[in-house]
N, CA, C and O atoms as CSV, one atom per row, in Angstrom:
chain,resi,resn,atom,element,x,y,z
A,1,MET,N,N,17.208,-3.414,-35.545
A,1,MET,CA,C,17.101,-3.230,-33.884
A,1,MET,C,C,16.380,-4.366,-33.603
A,1,MET,O,O,15.512,-4.709,-34.404
A,2,ASN,N,N,16.566,-4.958,-32.692
A,2,ASN,CA,C,16.401,-6.126,-32.186
A,2,ASN,C,C,14.858,-5.479,-31.064
A,2,ASN,O,O,14.669,-4.274,-30.903
A,3,LEU,N,N,13.871,-6.649,-30.380
A,3,LEU,CA,C,13.181,-5.991,-29.605
A,3,LEU,C,C,14.474,-5.870,-28.185
A,3,LEU,O,O,14.225,-4.928,-27.434
A,4,ASN,N,N,15.410,-6.480,-27.897
A,4,ASN,CA,C,16.097,-6.040,-26.357
A,4,ASN,C,C,16.997,-5.112,-26.257
A,4,ASN,O,O,17.489,-4.758,-25.185
A,5,GLN,N,N,17.333,-4.561,-27.569
A,5,GLN,CA,C,17.780,-3.511,-27.864
A,5,GLN,C,C,16.852,-2.202,-27.640
A,5,GLN,O,O,17.320,-1.124,-27.274
A,6,ILE,N,N,15.222,-2.467,-27.953
A,6,ILE,CA,C,14.379,-1.205,-28.200
A,6,ILE,C,C,14.258,-1.123,-26.520
A,6,ILE,O,O,14.460,-0.085,-25.891
A,7,PHE,N,N,13.813,-2.681,-25.790
A,7,PHE,CA,C,13.687,-2.512,-24.139
A,7,PHE,C,C,14.636,-1.944,-23.634
A,7,PHE,O,O,14.196,-1.518,-22.567
A,8,LEU,N,N,15.911,-1.599,-23.744
A,8,LEU,CA,C,17.301,-1.551,-23.300
A,8,LEU,C,C,16.854,0.595,-23.861
A,8,LEU,O,O,16.460,1.461,-23.080
A,9,ILE,N,N,17.111,0.749,-25.258
A,9,ILE,CA,C,16.576,2.457,-25.097
A,9,ILE,C,C,15.396,2.978,-24.153
A,9,ILE,O,O,15.399,4.078,-23.599
A,10,VAL,N,N,14.211,1.849,-24.038
A,10,VAL,CA,C,13.350,2.485,-23.159
A,10,VAL,C,C,13.104,2.450,-22.093
A,10,VAL,O,O,12.214,3.087,-21.529
A,11,TYR,N,N,14.015,1.532,-21.528
A,11,TYR,CA,C,14.322,1.531,-19.808
A,11,TYR,C,C,15.178,2.561,-20.010
A,11,TYR,O,O,14.344,3.461,-19.908
A,12,ILE,N,N,16.194,3.123,-20.217
A,12,ILE,CA,C,17.374,3.621,-20.024
A,12,ILE,C,C,16.522,5.092,-19.845
A,12,ILE,O,O,16.454,5.729,-18.794
A,13,ALA,N,N,15.791,5.522,-21.348
A,13,ALA,CA,C,14.838,6.525,-20.698
A,13,ALA,C,C,13.922,6.663,-20.041
A,13,ALA,O,O,13.748,7.643,-19.316
A,14,PHE,N,N,13.089,5.639,-20.168
A,14,PHE,CA,C,12.535,5.613,-18.479
A,14,PHE,C,C,13.117,6.045,-17.190
A,14,PHE,O,O,12.611,6.766,-16.330
A,15,LEU,N,N,15.001,5.109,-17.237
A,15,LEU,CA,C,15.347,5.517,-15.787
A,15,LEU,C,C,15.869,7.646,-16.071
A,15,LEU,O,O,15.938,8.362,-15.072
A,16,ALA,N,N,16.079,8.093,-17.147
A,16,ALA,CA,C,16.767,9.031,-17.072
A,16,ALA,C,C,15.301,10.554,-16.823
A,16,ALA,O,O,15.423,11.724,-16.459
A,17,ILE,N,N,14.088,9.743,-17.231
A,17,ILE,CA,C,12.482,11.058,-16.554
A,17,ILE,C,C,12.829,10.748,-15.540
A,17,ILE,O,O,13.390,11.643,-14.909
A,18,MET,N,N,12.673,9.112,-14.708
A,18,MET,CA,C,12.343,9.136,-13.648
A,18,MET,C,C,13.373,9.572,-12.465
A,18,MET,O,O,12.856,9.670,-11.352
A,19,SER,N,N,14.372,9.769,-12.538
A,19,SER,CA,C,16.000,10.131,-12.040
A,19,SER,C,C,15.154,11.942,-12.077
A,19,SER,O,O,14.780,12.485,-11.038
A,20,LEU,N,N,15.041,12.443,-13.151
A,20,LEU,CA,C,14.901,13.794,-12.906
A,20,LEU,C,C,13.933,14.086,-12.319
A,20,LEU,O,O,13.929,15.121,-11.653
A,21,ILE,N,N,12.680,13.162,-12.394
A,21,ILE,CA,C,11.365,13.948,-11.496
A,21,ILE,C,C,12.297,13.685,-9.503
A,21,ILE,O,O,12.134,14.197,-8.395
A,22,THR,N,N,12.838,13.048,-9.856
A,22,THR,CA,C,13.330,12.409,-7.959
A,22,THR,C,C,14.191,13.845,-7.575
A,22,THR,O,O,14.241,14.549,-6.567
A,23,ALA,N,N,14.897,13.903,-9.044
A,23,ALA,CA,C,16.149,14.688,-8.144
A,23,ALA,C,C,15.602,15.945,-8.039
A,23,ALA,O,O,16.210,16.715,-7.297
A,24,VAL,N,N,14.109,16.564,-8.866
A,24,VAL,CA,C,13.109,17.593,-8.558
A,24,VAL,C,C,12.748,17.607,-6.945
A,24,VAL,O,O,12.804,18.541,-6.145
A,25,LEU,N,N,12.431,16.493,-6.797
A,25,LEU,CA,C,11.721,16.197,-5.728
A,25,LEU,C,C,12.525,16.516,-4.275
A,25,LEU,O,O,12.246,17.284,-3.355
A,26,PHE,N,N,13.871,15.393,-4.526
A,26,PHE,CA,C,14.514,15.661,-3.200
A,26,PHE,C,C,15.125,17.267,-3.068
A,26,PHE,O,O,15.270,17.703,-1.926
A,27,ALA,N,N,15.453,18.076,-4.143
A,27,ALA,CA,C,15.854,19.855,-4.230
A,27,ALA,C,C,14.396,20.424,-3.642
A,27,ALA,O,O,14.380,21.252,-2.731
A,28,ALA,N,N,13.019,19.836,-4.326
A,28,ALA,CA,C,12.058,20.848,-3.652
A,28,ALA,C,C,12.032,20.490,-2.127
A,28,ALA,O,O,11.909,21.449,-1.365
A,29,ASP,N,N,12.133,19.188,-1.558
A,29,ASP,CA,C,12.288,18.999,-0.165
A,29,ASP,C,C,13.239,19.472,0.796
A,29,ASP,O,O,13.274,19.480,2.026
A,30,LYS,N,N,14.158,19.946,-0.307
A,30,LYS,CA,C,15.267,20.357,0.715
A,30,LYS,C,C,14.589,22.066,0.841
A,30,LYS,O,O,14.560,22.476,2.001
A,31,LYS,N,N,14.152,22.881,-0.048
A,31,LYS,CA,C,13.890,23.637,0.069
A,31,LYS,C,C,12.754,23.860,1.107
A,31,LYS,O,O,12.773,24.645,2.054
A,32,LYS,N,N,11.674,22.936,0.704
A,32,LYS,CA,C,10.352,22.807,1.702
A,32,LYS,C,C,10.566,23.063,3.403
A,32,LYS,O,O,9.896,23.779,4.147
A,33,ALA,N,N,11.931,22.074,3.768
A,33,ALA,CA,C,12.566,22.017,4.939
A,33,ALA,C,C,13.280,23.188,5.746
A,33,ALA,O,O,13.006,23.434,6.921
A,34,GLU,N,N,14.172,23.847,5.041
A,34,GLU,CA,C,14.791,25.297,4.848
A,34,GLU,C,C,13.704,26.221,5.330
A,34,GLU,O,O,13.860,27.065,6.213
A,35,LYS,N,N,12.275,25.920,4.489
A,35,LYS,CA,C,11.388,27.371,4.907
A,35,LYS,C,C,10.533,27.018,6.065
A,35,LYS,O,O,9.880,27.840,6.707
A,36,GLY,N,N,10.573,25.833,6.274
A,36,GLY,CA,C,9.270,24.660,7.370
A,36,GLY,C,C,8.060,24.887,7.486
A,36,GLY,O,O,7.265,25.058,8.410
A,37,THR,N,N,8.029,24.848,5.642
A,37,THR,CA,C,6.609,24.396,5.216
A,37,THR,C,C,6.028,22.763,5.013
A,37,THR,O,O,6.732,21.857,5.460
A,38,MET,N,N,5.178,22.548,4.564
A,38,MET,CA,C,4.814,20.873,4.661
A,38,MET,C,C,5.735,20.306,3.544
A,38,MET,O,O,5.900,20.805,2.431
A,39,ARG,N,N,6.274,19.237,4.010
A,39,ARG,CA,C,7.731,18.733,3.312
A,39,ARG,C,C,6.799,17.209,2.820
A,39,ARG,O,O,5.718,16.826,3.268
A,40,THR,N,N,7.417,16.753,2.066
A,40,THR,CA,C,7.678,15.645,0.765
A,40,THR,C,C,7.545,14.616,1.764
A,40,THR,O,O,8.309,14.805,2.711
A,41,LYS,N,N,6.767,13.508,1.870
A,41,LYS,CA,C,6.768,12.460,2.682
A,41,LYS,C,C,8.238,11.471,2.033
A,41,LYS,O,O,8.682,11.284,0.900
A,42,GLU,N,N,8.662,10.994,3.463
A,42,GLU,CA,C,9.734,10.145,3.255
A,42,GLU,C,C,9.787,9.226,1.912
A,42,GLU,O,O,10.503,9.289,0.912
A,43,LYS,N,N,8.718,8.333,2.303
A,43,LYS,CA,C,7.921,6.871,1.447
A,43,LYS,C,C,7.850,7.471,0.127
A,43,LYS,O,O,8.365,6.769,-0.744
A,44,VAL,N,N,7.324,8.644,-0.292
A,44,VAL,CA,C,7.515,9.295,-1.267
A,44,VAL,C,C,8.570,9.619,-2.550
A,44,VAL,O,O,8.621,9.447,-3.768
A,45,LEU,N,N,9.588,10.353,-1.177
A,45,LEU,CA,C,10.984,10.010,-1.813
A,45,LEU,C,C,11.848,9.125,-2.471
A,45,LEU,O,O,12.629,9.220,-3.418
A,46,LEU,N,N,11.351,7.888,-1.403
A,46,LEU,CA,C,12.136,6.559,-1.286
A,46,LEU,C,C,11.112,5.992,-2.376
A,46,LEU,O,O,11.935,5.380,-3.057
A,47,GLY,N,N,9.739,5.743,-3.092
A,47,GLY,CA,C,9.362,5.275,-4.055
A,47,GLY,C,C,9.643,6.150,-4.830
A,47,GLY,O,O,8.760,5.923,-5.658
A,48,PHE,N,N,10.066,6.805,-5.140
A,48,PHE,CA,C,10.359,7.414,-6.701
A,48,PHE,C,C,11.981,6.951,-6.842
A,48,PHE,O,O,12.424,6.693,-7.961
A,49,VAL,N,N,12.746,6.872,-5.774
A,49,VAL,CA,C,13.901,6.375,-5.393
A,49,VAL,C,C,14.055,5.000,-6.260
A,49,VAL,O,O,14.988,4.912,-7.058
A,50,CYS,N,N,13.184,3.994,-6.104
A,50,CYS,CA,C,12.940,2.704,-6.265
A,50,CYS,C,C,12.469,2.255,-7.583
A,50,CYS,O,O,12.574,1.218,-8.238
A,51,PHE,N,N,11.920,3.390,-7.738
A,51,PHE,CA,C,10.900,2.860,-9.072
A,51,PHE,C,C,11.368,3.099,-10.045
A,51,PHE,O,O,10.640,2.945,-11.026
A,52,GLY,N,N,13.282,3.758,-10.362
A,52,GLY,CA,C,13.670,4.239,-11.707
A,52,GLY,C,C,14.243,5.767,-11.162
A,52,GLY,O,O,14.744,6.608,-11.908
A,53,GLY,N,N,14.093,5.886,-10.022
A,53,GLY,CA,C,15.148,7.397,-9.928
A,53,GLY,C,C,16.225,7.572,-8.976
A,53,GLY,O,O,16.421,8.586,-8.307
A,54,ALA,N,N,16.990,6.381,-8.965
A,54,ALA,CA,C,18.237,6.338,-7.640
A,54,ALA,C,C,19.165,7.121,-7.993
A,54,ALA,O,O,19.765,7.749,-7.120
A,55,LEU,N,N,19.502,7.271,-9.349
A,55,LEU,CA,C,20.693,8.056,-9.777
A,55,LEU,C,C,20.515,9.576,-9.417
A,55,LEU,O,O,21.337,10.325,-8.888
A,56,GLY,N,N,18.805,9.931,-9.977
A,56,GLY,CA,C,18.258,11.267,-9.570
A,56,GLY,C,C,18.599,11.488,-8.225
A,56,GLY,O,O,19.095,12.541,-7.825
A,57,GLY,N,N,18.310,10.385,-7.426
A,57,GLY,CA,C,17.874,10.641,-5.559
A,57,GLY,C,C,19.588,10.719,-5.252
A,57,GLY,O,O,19.967,11.414,-4.310
A,58,LEU,N,N,20.375,10.132,-5.914
A,58,LEU,CA,C,21.810,10.125,-5.232
A,58,LEU,C,C,22.413,11.471,-5.412
A,58,LEU,O,O,22.754,12.248,-4.519
A,59,ILE,N,N,22.525,11.693,-7.177
A,59,ILE,CA,C,23.316,13.407,-6.952
A,59,ILE,C,C,22.458,13.936,-6.809
A,59,ILE,O,O,22.977,15.049,-6.898
A,60,SER,N,N,20.954,14.237,-6.558
A,60,SER,CA,C,20.048,15.684,-6.240
A,60,SER,C,C,20.171,15.557,-4.477
A,60,SER,O,O,20.241,16.655,-3.925
A,61,SER,N,N,20.193,14.784,-3.887
A,61,SER,CA,C,21.006,14.103,-2.146
A,61,SER,C,C,22.179,14.458,-1.960
A,61,SER,O,O,22.437,14.683,-0.778
A,62,ARG,N,N,23.202,14.632,-2.848
A,62,ARG,CA,C,24.323,15.338,-3.021
A,62,ARG,C,C,24.289,16.627,-2.977
A,62,ARG,O,O,24.330,17.249,-1.916
A,63,LEU,N,N,24.202,17.223,-4.239
A,63,LEU,CA,C,24.434,18.478,-4.390
A,63,LEU,C,C,23.750,19.284,-3.454
A,63,LEU,O,O,24.334,20.185,-2.852
A,64,VAL,N,N,22.156,18.941,-3.232
A,64,VAL,CA,C,21.652,20.100,-1.951
A,64,VAL,C,C,21.416,19.396,-0.397
A,64,VAL,O,O,20.608,19.610,0.508
A,65,ARG,N,N,22.689,18.335,-0.603
A,65,ARG,CA,C,22.706,17.740,0.991
A,65,ARG,C,C,21.734,17.483,1.792
A,65,ARG,O,O,21.647,17.821,2.972
A,66,HIS,N,N,20.828,16.755,1.033
A,66,HIS,CA,C,19.207,16.128,1.757
A,66,HIS,C,C,19.560,14.979,1.824
A,66,HIS,O,O,20.262,14.396,0.997
A,67,LYS,N,N,19.017,14.450,3.015
A,67,LYS,CA,C,18.885,13.354,3.645
A,67,LYS,C,C,20.204,12.280,3.485
A,67,LYS,O,O,20.178,11.059,3.642
A,68,THR,N,N,21.092,12.940,3.207
A,68,THR,CA,C,22.463,12.220,3.672
A,68,THR,C,C,23.253,11.513,4.845
A,68,THR,O,O,24.160,10.692,4.710
A,69,ASN,N,N,22.607,12.107,6.280
A,69,ASN,CA,C,22.563,11.674,7.498
A,69,ASN,C,C,21.656,10.183,7.419
A,69,ASN,O,O,22.208,9.249,8.002
A,70,LYS,N,N,20.773,9.975,6.979
A,70,LYS,CA,C,20.081,9.003,6.947
A,70,LYS,C,C,20.036,7.717,6.239
A,70,LYS,O,O,19.355,7.387,5.268
A,71,ALA,N,N,20.998,6.984,6.998
A,71,ALA,CA,C,21.981,5.686,6.265
A,71,ALA,C,C,20.636,4.703,6.032
A,71,ALA,O,O,21.211,3.654,5.740
A,72,TYR,N,N,19.094,4.373,5.977
A,72,TYR,CA,C,18.437,3.901,5.241
A,72,TYR,C,C,17.962,4.087,3.904
A,72,TYR,O,O,17.574,3.262,3.076
A,73,PHE,N,N,18.111,5.812,3.837
A,73,PHE,CA,C,18.362,6.676,2.314
A,73,PHE,C,C,18.884,5.758,1.184
A,73,PHE,O,O,18.453,5.031,0.289
A,74,THR,N,N,20.754,6.453,2.034
A,74,THR,CA,C,21.596,6.185,1.682
A,74,THR,C,C,22.240,4.647,0.402
A,74,THR,O,O,22.910,4.416,-0.605
A,75,PHE,N,N,21.348,4.000,1.513
A,75,PHE,CA,C,21.217,2.462,1.319
A,75,PHE,C,C,20.339,1.729,0.682
A,75,PHE,O,O,20.609,0.652,0.150
A,76,THR,N,N,18.996,2.379,0.696
A,76,THR,CA,C,18.035,2.252,-0.779
A,76,THR,C,C,18.405,2.942,-1.912
A,76,THR,O,O,18.217,2.498,-3.044
A,77,ILE,N,N,19.097,4.369,-1.590
A,77,ILE,CA,C,19.432,4.471,-3.025
A,77,ILE,C,C,21.058,3.333,-3.653
A,77,ILE,O,O,21.068,2.725,-4.724
A,78,CYS,N,N,21.853,3.341,-2.955
A,78,CYS,CA,C,22.755,2.601,-3.799
A,78,CYS,C,C,21.942,1.263,-3.632
A,78,CYS,O,O,22.255,0.801,-4.729
A,79,LEU,N,N,21.177,0.348,-3.114
A,79,LEU,CA,C,20.766,-0.617,-3.613
A,79,LEU,C,C,19.996,-0.541,-4.939
A,79,LEU,O,O,20.369,-1.345,-5.792
A,80,SER,N,N,18.941,0.321,-5.280
A,80,SER,CA,C,17.779,0.656,-6.098
A,80,SER,C,C,19.345,1.060,-7.659
A,80,SER,O,O,19.199,0.927,-8.874
A,81,LEU,N,N,20.176,1.366,-7.163
A,81,LEU,CA,C,21.377,2.071,-8.397
A,81,LEU,C,C,21.757,0.818,-8.513
A,81,LEU,O,O,21.637,0.525,-9.702
A,82,ILE,N,N,22.201,-0.188,-7.837
A,82,ILE,CA,C,22.973,-1.294,-8.331
A,82,ILE,C,C,21.485,-2.174,-9.257
A,82,ILE,O,O,21.565,-2.377,-10.468
A,83,CYS,N,N,20.531,-2.497,-8.632
A,83,CYS,CA,C,19.614,-2.912,-9.549
A,83,CYS,C,C,19.234,-2.718,-10.690
A,83,CYS,O,O,18.848,-3.511,-11.549
A,84,ASN,N,N,19.415,-1.001,-10.699
A,84,ASN,CA,C,19.399,-0.655,-12.135
A,84,ASN,C,C,20.127,-0.785,-13.016
A,84,ASN,O,O,19.920,-0.798,-14.230
A,85,ILE,N,N,21.368,-0.928,-12.215
A,85,ILE,CA,C,22.571,-1.154,-13.202
A,85,ILE,C,C,22.578,-2.204,-13.540
A,85,ILE,O,O,22.984,-2.395,-14.686
A,86,ALA,N,N,22.167,-3.313,-12.776
A,86,ALA,CA,C,21.798,-4.785,-13.230
A,86,ALA,C,C,21.027,-4.667,-14.381
A,86,ALA,O,O,21.523,-4.947,-15.473
A,87,VAL,N,N,19.999,-4.329,-14.286
A,87,VAL,CA,C,19.065,-4.498,-15.488
A,87,VAL,C,C,19.293,-4.214,-16.799
A,87,VAL,O,O,18.798,-4.749,-17.792
A,88,ILE,N,N,20.488,-2.874,-16.681
A,88,ILE,CA,C,20.876,-2.172,-17.910
A,88,ILE,C,C,21.871,-3.442,-18.491
A,88,ILE,O,O,21.616,-4.022,-19.546
A,89,VAL,N,N,23.132,-3.800,-17.561
A,89,VAL,CA,C,23.360,-4.841,-18.287
A,89,VAL,C,C,23.122,-6.079,-18.597
A,89,VAL,O,O,23.746,-6.782,-19.392
A,90,ILE,N,N,22.078,-6.383,-17.869
A,90,ILE,CA,C,21.391,-7.519,-18.427
A,90,ILE,C,C,20.691,-7.560,-20.022
A,90,ILE,O,O,20.625,-8.525,-20.784
A,91,LEU,N,N,20.236,-6.249,-20.212
A,91,LEU,CA,C,19.816,-5.494,-21.113
A,91,LEU,C,C,20.636,-5.681,-22.108
A,91,LEU,O,O,20.263,-6.263,-23.127
A,92,THR,N,N,21.724,-5.269,-21.971
A,92,THR,CA,C,22.880,-5.059,-22.567
A,92,THR,C,C,23.363,-5.771,-23.715
A,92,THR,O,O,23.560,-5.566,-24.912
A,93,LEU,N,N,23.543,-7.241,-22.359
A,93,LEU,CA,C,23.577,-9.037,-23.014
A,93,LEU,C,C,22.987,-9.237,-23.784
A,93,LEU,O,O,23.362,-9.843,-24.788
A,94,LEU,N,N,21.763,-8.766,-23.576
A,94,LEU,CA,C,20.392,-9.520,-24.336
A,94,LEU,C,C,20.340,-8.860,-25.805
A,94,LEU,O,O,19.915,-9.395,-26.829
A,95,SER,N,N,20.735,-7.906,-25.696
A,95,SER,CA,C,20.458,-7.308,-27.254
A,95,SER,C,C,21.526,-7.625,-27.858
A,95,SER,O,O,21.331,-7.793,-29.062
A,96,ILE,N,N,23.032,-7.846,-27.386
A,96,ILE,CA,C,24.345,-8.083,-27.853
A,96,ILE,C,C,24.047,-9.602,-28.565
A,96,ILE,O,O,24.225,-9.843,-29.759
A,97,GLY,N,N,23.642,-10.387,-27.737
A,97,GLY,CA,C,23.318,-12.103,-28.028
A,97,GLY,C,C,21.930,-11.852,-29.072
A,97,GLY,O,O,21.297,-12.895,-28.906
A,98,GLY,N,N,21.460,-11.338,-29.663
A,98,GLY,CA,C,20.731,-11.207,-30.744
A,98,GLY,C,C,18.782,-11.143,-29.924
A,98,GLY,O,O,17.805,-11.023,-30.663
């Protein structure tokens, strides 16, 4: 196993962990919104999306129907997801190349 393959595995694990955390944050914020209690700040949610949690944010926002009407949320999630996929593709190509 070369260094690029290790980076790929670590990066995918990082994305999985961040996506899980982000999904929980989105679901918890939805519950808080329904109860009318103190909410998670939007910049915190978007920060987790941009820092590796895009897939979790996308799935959770659709499942619990949270933040789906805010265009900048959808745009940020999609852009971050595209960047995550691009890094995976690059790391995969590097790991194949040696």
